[in-house]
N, C-alpha and C positions, 0 to 999 in steps of 0.2 A: 359143625362146619363144612360148607361147600367147597371145594377148593378145586374151581373146574381147570381140563385142559385145554390147550389152547394149540391150532396147527394151522397152518396155510392149507386150502385146497385152491388159490390161485393167486399166481405171481402176476398179474397184470394192471390195469388201469381199472378193474374191476377187482378190488381186492375184498376178500371172503375169508372170516374167522369162521370156527365154531368152539364151543365152549361148551364140554360133556360135563355132566350134573349127575352120572350117574347111568347104569343099564335104562334102555329104552326111554331117554330123553335125551335132550340137546338144545343148547341156544344158540342162534343163528345171527349173526350180525353183515351187513353188505355196504359199501356205499359203491356209488359207479364213477366217484370224481373223485377218490382219498390222496390227497398231497402225499406223494410219497415222502417225499424229504422235510415235511415239519409236522406235522399233525395227520391225524388219524381218525376217522368219526363214525359212527355207526347208530343204527337204529336196532337195537336189540329186541327180538322177538322169540318167544319160545314158540317152537315148529313143531312140539311133539303133543300127541292126542294123549301120549303116557306121563305127560309132569304132574308131579303131584299140584294138587289143589291150590294148598297152601303156598304154592309158588306166583306170584303174578305172572299174566300172560306177556306183558309191553316191559322191559324195564326201563327204556327211553332211550337217550343218546348218551353215547360214551363218548368220552374225548381226550386221546392218547396225546399229551403236547410235546413236542421238542423242537422249540425255538432253534432256528439256524440264523436269526439275525434278516437283514434288510438291507438287501443290494440292490443297486439302480440304473440305470441306464441315465447319468449326468452330461447334458451341453456344456461344457467348461467353459465354452466360445466358438465363436467360428471355426467350421471345420476340426471340434475336439470333442468327440464322444467318447464319455470315459465310461467304465462302470467302477461306483462307488460304493461302500460300506455308508446307509444314512440311518438315522435314527430309527428305532421301534417306533410307529406309533404311541401316542399314551393311551392309557384307557379310554374306550369312549365314555362320554358324556351323555346326559339325556338326548334321547333322538340322534342318537350317532352310531356306527357302527365301525368295525375294522373287517375290511376285507383283501383275502389272498387273490391278488391278481395271476389270474392262469391262463388268460388270453388278450393280445391286442396287436392290432392290424397298427401301419403305420401310414399315418395319413400325408399327403401333399403337403400340408402345414409342416409336420414336423421335419419334412426332408427340406423343407425353403430355409425357417430355422437353424439349420445343419448347416447348409451352405453361405446362407448370406445375413443370418443371426438377427432380422426383423422383419416384418411383414405388417407394414404401412406403418401405424403410430406406435406398435408395439413391440420392443428393441432390448433384446439380452443384454442385460446390464449387470450380470452374476450367474453362476451356475445354476442351471436347473434341468430337473427333473423331466424326459422328454415322453410324450405318449398320451393319447386320452382315447382313442377308442379300444374301452376295454372291459372285461366282464371276470368274474372272479368267485370264491366262494367267502362265504359270512365267517369270519374266525370269532368276531366278539361281538357281543349285542350291548349296548348302555340301555341305562334305563328310560322307562318310557317307550320302547319299539315293542308295537306289538306283531306286526306284519313278517317279521323277521325273525329268524333262529338260529344257532351254529348249525354250518351245515349248506344251508341254502346253497343254491346257485343264482347268482344273481348280472345280470346287464347294467352297468353302473354312467348314468348319465351325468357326464364331466363338468358341468353349469353351477355353482351355486351363487343365485342371485343374493339380492340382500333384506328382501322379502318384506320392505318397507318402504319403498319410494312408489310415486304412483304409477310406475309400468308394472311393477311386481303387485298392486293392487288391484291391477284391471287385468292382468293374469297374461300381460305382455311379457313375461319375465327374461326374457331373450334380450329383451331392450332394456334392462337393467344397469345402468354406468357403473355400479358396483361389482356387477358379475366378476367371479372368479371361476375363471374355466383353466382347465386341467394344459397344462404346457403352453398358455399363452402369460407372456413374462408380465407381473413378474412371478408368477403360480407354477409351482412344480406340475408334474402330469403324474402318472399311473402307471410308465415301465418300471418297476420295483415291484419286489415282494407282496408287498403289508400297504396300505395306505388306512388311513382314518376319514370317513367320507358322513354326510346326511345320510340318514338312514330311508328318507324320505325318494333321492334320487336313485337307489337302488331298487330294482327292478325282478322279482321273483321270475327264474325261467323255469317254462314246463317241463316235463319230460322227454320232450320231444326236440326241444330247443335245444343246440350243442352250445358249451358254453364261448366258442369262434363265433357261432351264428350271435349270440349275446352278446360281443363285441362289435359286431356289424350291426348292429341297432343305430351305432353313434353316423354313421355316413348313411344309415336307409333312412333314418330321422330328416336328413335334409333331403331327398327325394320325396319321403311324403308330405312333410314342410310343403315344398314346391308345389306339389298336386294341390292340397290345401288352401294355400295361398294362389293357387290358377283355377278354384272352383272345378276339376278336374270332376267329368261325369259320366254315368254309364254312356254309352252312344257315340263320346266325343272323338275326335281323335286329335293325336299329338304329336308335334314335332320336337324332339329333345338335339341339341347341339354340345356336340363334344360326348366322346365316347369312352372317356376316363371315368374313373369309379365312381364318382357323382352323377354323370350321366346315364349311367348304366343303373345308378339306381334309382333315379328317378324315373327311366324306363318303366323298372320291374315296378315300381309303385304307380305309374298312368296304369299299366294293365290290370292292378289291385284295384284300382280306385273305378274301372268301368270302361277304361278307353277301349276302343275296337281295332285303332289303329296307331301305331307307334312310329315313326319314322326317326333315322338315327343319322348325324352329318357328323363328320369326322372329316382328318386330312390324311388319318392312317388305313391302308386298307386294311391292314392286320389288326387294331382296334374295330374298323367296320365289319369284319368277319368275327369277332367273339361278339360282336352287338347279334349279330343275325343269329349266333347259334346260343344266345339268352334272351331271342324270342322275338326281336326288331322285325316290324313289318316290312320294312324296304328302309336301306341305307344308301346314302348320299356323299360321294367322295368329292368336297368342294375346294380344295386343294387349287384347281386350274379353272375358279369359277369366278365369275364376280355375284355382285348381290344381287342381282336380278336374276341371274342364272340360277343359282343357289335357291331362291325363290320359287322360281317358275320347275326347277328340278321337286324340291316337295311337293307344289302344286298338282307336280303331274303323279307322283307317287302317291299319291292322295285322292286317286280317280279323278283329276282335274279341281279338287275344291280345297281352298285357303282349310289350314288346319284351326281347329277349335282352342288350340292353347300350344303356346311356345314356350320350352323349357330351357335356356340357356344360361351352360355350364360351362362353356368356354373362358369367360372373362376377354372374349376377344373382340372389338368394336366391330368388325370384320364378319363377328354374328349378330348382333346386337340389332343390323340393320336388316337382314335378310330375316330376323326373326317377326320385324314388324309387319314385313309386307308381304310374308306368308301364313300372317294371320288373318283369319274371316271379320268384318265388320262387327263390335260387339267382341270380339273374343277379347284375350290375356297373353301378354307376355310375363313372365315370371322370370326377375334376371336373378340369377344363383353364383353363377361366375366372378370373381373379382378381377377389374383390369385396370386401367389408367385410370384416371379420377374424371377426365373431362373425356366425353364420346360423341365425335361428329354422329345424329343419328336422325330419320326422316320423323322427328317429332311433328309437323303438321299432318303427313298420312296418319300417324296416330291417331292422331285428334281430333280429323271428320272424320274418321271412322270409328271410332269409339272403340280403339284399343289401347283397353288398360295397361300399364307398366308397371308391375310389382315387385320391389323389392322384396328378397330375404337374407335373413340375418339368422344364420344359425337354424333352430326349431324352439318349438317350446311345447309341454305335454304330447309328445311324442312317442314316447317310449311305450305306452302302453298299447298302442296302435301299432307300432312294429312287432313288438311281441306275439299280439294278435294273430294278423298277418302269419307271422313264422309260424306258429302257430297249426293254424287252419289250413298252412300249404299253400295261400294265397301269394308270397312272394318264396323264391329260391335264392339265397344270398352264396351260396357253399359253391358254386361255378366262380363266383370273383375271387376266391382264395387260389390263386393260381401258384404263389410260393409259401414255404413253411421252414421256421429256422427254431432251432431249440436255444431258449435261454436258461433249461433249468440249473445247469451247471455254470453258469453266467461267461461263456466264452465270447472275450473279445470278438475275436475274430468270425463268430457267427453273427454277433450285434452288427458288425461295420459292413458285413455282405449283404445280411437283410438290408438293410437301410442301400448300400449302391444298389440293390436290385432294385429297389423301392424307385432311386434318381431315375435312376436310366432305363429303366423298363426293361431289361433285358429277357432274353427267352419267355418273350410276351406277356410279361409282369402285370399286372391287374394291381390285386390288393395281395400285401407280402401280410403273414401275419406269423408272431411270436408264440411259442408258450412256453409258458415259466413254471 
């Protein structure tokens, strides 16, 4: 009987083990993202040419299970963000997986629920786990799941549709009236250790795409979908209104779709400088300008021509009007930002010049595109992560500090990322 010896070769996020099985041979097991606090996984491969022929060259995957329970960031009420123990997910059923969350970004909607308890008709009426921009590692796999295995790193699409309504059946599942979306009342989010989720909404990450980037597939999806809805084409010019996280991912998505020039507007010089560092062709501070002056400034920055596509990400009525005015005849304005229910806009100007106004609601079928763009290096979301906070020990001060940083934008915060 073989009695392998075990020794640490490294103590870091890359855990390496060596299993000795006698002179001249060894077993080696590694995993780049082994969750230290809960379980360790590894592909075990015989690396020695001298290993006995009767031994298999590959043993497969080993799992060391050391459950630590399930903690979560729970929004208990307005301005009441708590750390609580929550039940572990049940065993996954058919076409389900359990995911251990390892990276989660804070969205503006998370902050809004924290401080106001509602967004439109979505009202917080009971405690809710917060967070929806997440990525993690597959911990358990249910029956019928063929494309994932324990240990795979995945980006998690946070919205589960009913799959049976006419919107779902025609591919417009983002419009499903029965959508269950993370951290949208009454549904819990994903800022916790473990979640149960449909396997087809978990997308394996390539080796060159980090878990943080996987989490940012969620906001990147909004930018990608804005470009898809606006039919962004190679050679076009684009104006993006708003230099927050969604405006910035819309900008980099437009470049990935082939735009030759992207002009970004905002009222903050600091954010505009950040947009320039991310590759904006030109920036316009609109704080002191009226709508016609804003349109003229954008056209001027576009070599005297109206842009092909405008992507409005601020939610401000003051931005929608110049977005229409600076867009060329036959062009398109996509409305991403959510502002007041009613807006005074130059609708006749849009009509007679055939400027299409297209709303977008979240996204659909964008995760494979986002992952492909990340894998091929056509977009780079890493610079968006300006602040990182650890929740590996579930420190409440770190939780609040992260949310306050996102809320105030202090120290130039764009995207705040938690590691778990």
